[in-house]
N, C-alpha and C positions, 0 to 999 in steps of 0.2 A: 568611295564612289557613291553618286546618288542613286537610290534604287537598285542598289547592287544586286545581280542576280547570283543565285548560290554557285552557279558553274563559273562566274568571275571572281568569286571570292578568294580562290588561292592565287590567282594572278595579281589581285591586290596586295595580298600578303607579301609577295616577294618584289613589290615596288611599281608594278604598271599602275597607270593611273587614267582614269576616264577623263578625255579631252573636253567633255560637256560639262564636268565638274568644276573645271578651271576657269570656264570662260562664264563671265560676269551677267551674259545675256540670259534670256529664258531657256530652261531645259525643256524642249519642244519634244511632244510625241511623236513616233515614227510609224505606229501600226494601229489599224488599217489605213491604207493609203487616202482613202476618200475622205476619213474622219477619224484621224489617228486620236487614240486615246490612252495609249501606252507606249514606251520606249523599248523596242526590241533591238535596235541597234546602237552601235557605239564604237568610237576610235579609241584604241588604248594608246598612251604613250609612257614610254620607259627612258631610262637613264636621264639626260640633262634636258631632254625634249620640252619645250613649253607650247602650250596652245595660246595663239594670238586672237582666234575667232572661231567658233563653233557654230555651225547652223545647220539646220533640216531642209533638204530642198523641196522644192514643190513636186507635186504630184508626176510620174514619168512614165507611168505604163506598168510599174511594179505593183505588187500588194502592200509595199511597204515604202517610207521614204528614205532616201539616203543620208547620211551623216557627213557633211563636210566640214573639215578643219584645213585652218591656215596654222602653220606651226614652224617654230625654229627648232631644227634639230639639234 
């Protein structure tokens, strides 16, 4: 996983994958919403799931931006 958080390390060890790491596009930051400079949000994939596209939503009223993933289960 790119920029893996210590709290997510154990999940990576047992096979969960960050959808943003599988998408060839930019790995966009999510926080703070107005001028993001770091990624605090992620979508994890397990099993045979495959990320097709991963993107960060535009500001929508929260203090961070949502991660949106199109995937094949």
